[in-house]
C-alpha positions, 0 to 999 in steps of 0.5 A: 513513493512514501516510506509508509506506502513502501512499508505497506506494500512490503507488508502485503507482498506474499513473495519470499524472493527478494527480487520478486518483492522488489519487482512488486514494489516497482510495479506498484510505485509506477502505478502510483506515479501514473495515477491522475494528480488529484487521486495521487494527492489524495492517497499521499495525504492519507499515507501521511496521516497514516504515517503520523499515526504510526509514529505515535502508536508505533505499530510493529506491523501495519497488517493490523492497522490495514485490517482495521481500516477495511472494516472502518465505516468511513468510505475513504479510510476503507478505500485505502488498504483496498487500493494497495491490496488490489495494486499488490495482488495485480502486480503479483499476478502480472509478474508471475512467470508464464 
């Protein structure tokens, strides 16, 4: 899992408990590792592009960038934050105590 992906997951995770946040991060990381290679390559390429942009623009948090990306008219750009929001939400629901 790339550093920028860890930042995105950390920004999107709602849980305050460090143990739960770590569990969500682990779940998302395993999900990304289980992706087919072609799909994972595309996500990594987009993550690297976001990391390069963040290095230049130095955003304090990625939430504003992710919000902007969700409204972008380019489908591939729009799908990146949706993927991570979905993975984090699903992880939080899957890891919720019963």
